[in-house]
N, C-alpha and C positions, 0 to 999 in steps of 0.2 A: 838816894837824893833829898826825899825827906822824910822816906821810911827808916827799918832799920831789921837785921837780922832778928831779933829776937821778936819782933812784932810781927815777921811771917813766920816763923816756927810756932808760932800760937795755931796757925791756920791748918785746916785740914792738907795733907801731903796727897798731891796731887799728880800723876806720872803723864809726862807732855809729851810728846813729841819734839825731835831738837834738830830737824831738818824738813826741806821739800824734797820727797824722791823724784828720780826723773819719772818715773810710772805718773806719779802724783799731778806733775807739771803737765803730762800730756793729757791725762785725763782733763783737767783745770782748763788748757787750751781748746781742748775739743768743747767741752760742754760751756765754752764762758760765751760762744754767739746762741746757745741753745736759750740760754739765760736771758739774754739781750731781748731777744725776738720774742719770748714769751712777757718781759715784763717793760714792754713797750720802746725799747731802745735805752739808748745813754743818754742821760739830760744834758743838753749841751751849752747852757747856760754858763755864767762864770764861777755859779758854786760847784762846776764838779773839780776846777781844779784843787778848790780851799776842801772839798771833800777827800780828795788823793791825797791832799796834802798831810791833813792830819789822821787819815787811816794807815798811811805810808808809817808813820810816826808810833801810832800805836801798837803795829802789826809786828814793827822788829822785838818789841819787849817781849812779846811771846818766846823766843829764840827761837822758831823759825826760820829764821836768816836772819842776817846782821844789814845786809842791805836792802833800803827801803824800796829800791827797783824791783827787789823781787815779788813784790806784792802788787796787783793791780786792785785799787779801791774803784768803784764805780759807783755815781750816781745816778740813779734810774727814775727814766719818768713813770713813773708808776703813782695813782691814785691809792694807792693802798697801803696801810702801816707795816712795813715790814723792811728786816734786815737778814743776810746771811754770809754765809763763808761757803767754800766751799774745797777741800784738798789742792794744794798746786797754789796758792798766794793769791785766791783772789776773794776777794769782799766786796757787799756790794749793802746800800740803802737806797729807800726811795727817796725821790724828792718830799713823798707825804709825809713820812716818819721824821724827817729834818725838820720839817717845819713846825711839829710839836715841840722838838728842843728849843732849849731857852738861853745853851751856853756851849763852848768849846767843849769843854769838860763831859758834857753829857752827850755829845754825838763823838767823841774819844770811846766813852761809855760802852755806849752802844756798840761801836766797830769793835772794841775790844772784847766785849761781851761773846762774840759771833768769830772773831779769832780763837777764841778760846774756845769753842766747841771744836775748831779744828784741831787747837793744840793736844785737847784731852783725846783724838781720835774718835771723838763720840759719832759720826756718822756711820763708823764702821761698827757700832756696837747696837745702832739702832734695830728693831725690827721689824724684817721684812712687810709684815700684815699693816703696818702705817699706810695705807695707800691714799687715805683719805686729801684733800688738798692739791692732789698734783699738779705741777705748773705745767703740764705738757699739754692741758688742754684736751684729754683723751675721755671721751665719756666714757669707757671701759670702768676709768677709775670712779667717775660718781655713779656707776653702777658698784661698783665695790664698797663703795662710801654706804651707800642706799639700803643694800642687800645683804651686806656682809659676805658676800660671797665671793674667792678667789679661784674658782672651778666655772666650768659652764662658759658664760660668755665671755670674763676674765681670762679666761684661759688662753681664748682665740687672740686676746691683745697681746700677746708675750712679746711677739715680733715686734710690735713696737718699740718696746722695753728695751730690747736686747742690746741695743747700741750702747756702746760704756758711756759717752757723753751725756744722752740723756737718763743713763743712771745715777749719775753723777748729779745731773742736773734736778732729776729727780727728789734725789735725797735730801737737796740742798733747802727745802721748805716741808719737809717732813716733821711732824711734831719730836720733842725729846721728851725722856723723862722728867720729872720732877728734878732728880736727884743729879741729872744731867744738867738741867738749868742753873741749880746751886751751885756746881762747879764752875761753871759757867761764867756765872756772877760773881765768885771767889777770883776767878782769875782775872776777868774783867778788872775788878776793884785795884786787884796789884798791878795790874798794866797802867793804869791810872796814876796810879800811885811813884812807879817810877819813870814814867812821864814826867813825871812834875804836876799834875793833874790832880785835883781834890777829890779824893777816891769818895766823898759822898756823891758825886755827880752819878750812878748808874743806879742809884738809891732814887734821886730825886727824879730824874728820867723814868723809871719803874712808877714813879707815885703819879706820871702824868702820864702815863699809858693807861693807869688803870683808871683815871677820871678819863679819860678818853672811850675808853671801853665800857663806860657808864654811859657816858653821852652816847656813843652806838648805839646801845640798848633802849634807851627813852626814843631818839630819831626813829628808831625802825620798829619800835613796840613791840619790841624781842623777840625779832625773826631772826631768818637764815646769816641774815648781813649783819648782826647785832654786835659780833666780835670784830675786831678790827685783824686783819692779817699775822702781824705780828705778835698779837693774844693769842692766836688759836694755834700758832705753829710754838709757841714761848707762854706754856699756860702760865694760868693764875699770878698776875704779875703784882697785884694786891697783895696777895701774903709772901709776898717777895721784898717787899717794900722795908721791912724793917730788919730782913735780915740782913739784903748788902746794905742797911744803915750800919748794923753790927758788925759786918765784915769793914769797914773803913775805920771806925773806933779802932780795931783791931792794931791797921796798918798804919795808925796814926792820920789825924788831921792834917790839913794845910793843902799849899799846892794852888794852880790858878785856875779862875773857872773860864777869862777871857769872853765874857759875852757882849763885849762891843762888838771886837772880830767878829764875832758869829753872829750877830743881828746883822753887823754891815752886809756879810756873807747871806744870809736867807732873806735879805729884803728883794723882791721882787720875783722869788722862787714861784711857777706855777702852781695851784693849789686847787686839788679835788680832779676832776676828770678834764685830760685834755679833750677838746670838742673833737680833732683829730680824728679820737677814736670812740667818739659816742660819748655822750656823758648820762648820768644816771638823775632823775630829778624826782626825789620820791619814788612810787611805785612805775616812774614812765623811763622808758630809753629812749634816748633820741638821736640823731646821726644827723648831723646838719649835711657834709659832705655827699652822705649816701640820702638823704633826703627821706628819712624814714623814721616811723615811731612806732612802739609798742609799751601794754602795758601790762604789768604782771598782776597775778591775782593777788587780792586780799591774801594777808600773813604769809605771802612769801618774799625773799630776798634777793636781791641782785647783786654779782659782783662781773663788772667790765673788767676785762682783760685784751690783752692784745690781738687775739684773733677769734674770740669769743665773750657772748657776754653769757653766765653762767645763773642760773637761776635755783632756787631750792626752798623747799619748805616741805610741812609734815605731806603731803599727799604726794610727792613724787619731785623729780629733778628734771632739769632740761640746760641745753646750750644753743645760743641763738648764732649762727655764724653764717659765712658763705662757702661758695666752691665755682671752682672753672665751669661754665653753663653755655653750650652751641647749640642752645634752642630746644635741644630732648631734655624734655623733664622725666619722660622713664629712666635715661640713662646716670642723668642727676639723682634721683631718689634712690635710686640703685647704688650708686657711688658713697649716699651719706649713711645706707645701711651696712655697705663695707666695710666701710671707717670706724663704725663702731665696732661690728663685731672681728674684724680681721681674719683670722684663717674659721673661726667659731662658724657656724650653718645659723644661718635665721633665713626665715620664709615668709616675706610678707606677703599682704593681702593684695588685693587688685589696687593700682590706684586709682583714689576716686579724685573729680574735680569740682571745685567751687570757685568762687567768687566773693573777694574781701575786700570791703570798701574799694571795688573798680579794680582791684589786680589781681589776677588770674592765679588762682590757687591748686596747689593739690597735694594730696595726704595718704599714707597707707601705714600700716599697723602690723606691726611680727610680733608674736607670741613667743616666749623664750621660758624654758625649765630651768632652773636655778637648785641651788640646797636651799636657798629661802623662799622655794614658791615658786610662781607664774609669774610674772612680768611683762608689762606691752611696751614694748620701744615703737614711739611714733616717729614717724616722719613727717613734717607739714614744710612743704615749701612753695614760694611764690615767686610768680615771675615781674619781674622788675621792667625788665626789655629784655629785647630777644637775645641779650650779650650778658644780661645780671641775673641775679636769681640768690634766694639767701632762703636759710631752713631755718627751723626749731629739731630738734631731736630730744625729745622727751622719755624718761624712762617712770613708768609709777607700774603698781600691783595690777593684776591682770583685770579689765575691766573698768579701770579707773581713769582712762586717759582723759574724759570729758574734764576733770577738773581744769586741764589746761583749755577746754572751748573758749572760756574769756579772753585769755591771753592770744590764743590763734587767730580771733577775729579783732581781737584791738590793731592788727599791722595796718598802719595807712602811711603815705606821701606826708610832705610836711610841706605846708604852702613857703613861700619866701618871706613871707612877714614873719611866719614860724621860725624859720632858718637864721634869718637876721639877728631873731632874739636870742637867740643863744649864743652866749659871752663866755668865755674863759675867766678864772678868778685868780688870784695871784693874791702873797701874801704882801702885805704893806708896811714897815716899819716906821711907828711915829713918833714926835717927843710929844710928850704927856706935856700941857699950855696949863696953863691958870684956869682954874673953873672945870677942868676935862676931871670926870669921873668915869669908873667903870661903866655904870648906863650911859654917858653921854659918847664914850668911844663904842661900845656894843654897837650901839644905833648905826653905827658906821659900819657896819659886817656886811658883807653881799649876801645876806638870806633874810628868809621872813620869817622864821620859827628859829626860835634856841637862840638868837643872838647874844645874850648877855651869856648863857653857861657855855656855847662856843670861842668867847672871850676870854673867858675864864681859863676856859682849860687851855688854849693854844699859848697863854702866857703864865699857868702853874699859877693863877691865884684863886682865893676862896671866897665865900660871900663876903668876909670882912675884912677885904683887902683895902687898903688907901693907898690910891695912886698919889704922886708928890709929879710938881712939876719938873722937866728935864729929862726924867724916866724914860726910857724907850722899851714900847709895848708894839706888840703884832696884831694887825688888822686883817680881814682880808676883804679884798674888794673886786670892783668887775676890773678885766684888762679891756683894750681894744685885741678884736681878732688879730 
């Protein structure tokens, strides 16, 4: 279209798959519901159809199928910066990562990169040791990441991961090697060119992601939440910006960006946490519907998921979640330990009772031997009513469970006024007027800190950028619940 065979010949030859097999289709069909459940479900705004259309158009450039309808492209209702694809024609991008983009070509570039991973069969080549960042919400994976143990407790979790759908879903968000990332970047650039987009779009998107990664680190003080999800599963975006720019030069510049169409679509999209799933505000987690709040210790980070809140830091790992409760706290805690251990043997100590901010609470600790030494698994549960309970499961080195005592003791009910104060945020695309500057528009961002930096990263601006009247930019504002 805009490129040439000669330009493509200058690039590294990458062996890619040329069809979607029936087995892959079946695996994808089974894994799709698992991924939707883990990432907050499909986002149902008007942006969904737009993302599907752009994604299908870029996916057919891979040669996996000539029919756009063979690809299902889903916009996920997730506040993490992430995108991925699985065999079987399924491609995903979160609304949060979409909000970081500034034009249609960048969206196509990210989706093309993910399809490139599938076409190059990278998921089949990854080492099974990459158990971190499991999307299944199973603490066993956290245990594996924390103590580097693929036996012991993890061995008992095998039954939870044997289902093919779960295996495919798990592999979707495990990290790639640097070589695989570069190959997917190259394929993504080639797909952009074939589809008529500016192939430089992947480079500019990677630059935005690198800036977002740096900002997240500043916001969190460099703790475990410092890396956006797409940065942790797609390592080192900063070092890939120049490479993607070079790839674009090789295939030949030219092509559309379609910024106006993209900005019209992203306008109004939910930004950050969905209050229906709870919100993270600094070190606090607040859930308006459940009317609860807790605070993580200094130096610990949080990641809010569809079924659990993950907490991590140098002293240990934790998850906060819920389960069915019929008034029997002994059975509830036993079930929580079993969910962690699977078929492995855990022997919890006696259940202790206390009260936390007026809420009946119960806890027990089990010590386990692993290849990396002894660890303590603690279940700390709260009875909010005779039919509802919540609990933490924490993993620490033996004798180190007290690091989470401030968090255990911070759980409390939210007042009606506190619930009313929790509001969702959304992207608002505005037109720059006379007299508008980065500073004046940044003050409209719905945040108390780093307003200017957030505005600049969101719009791919630098400290020296100047705005012009009539220009479209994104700000983040509060929306009504």
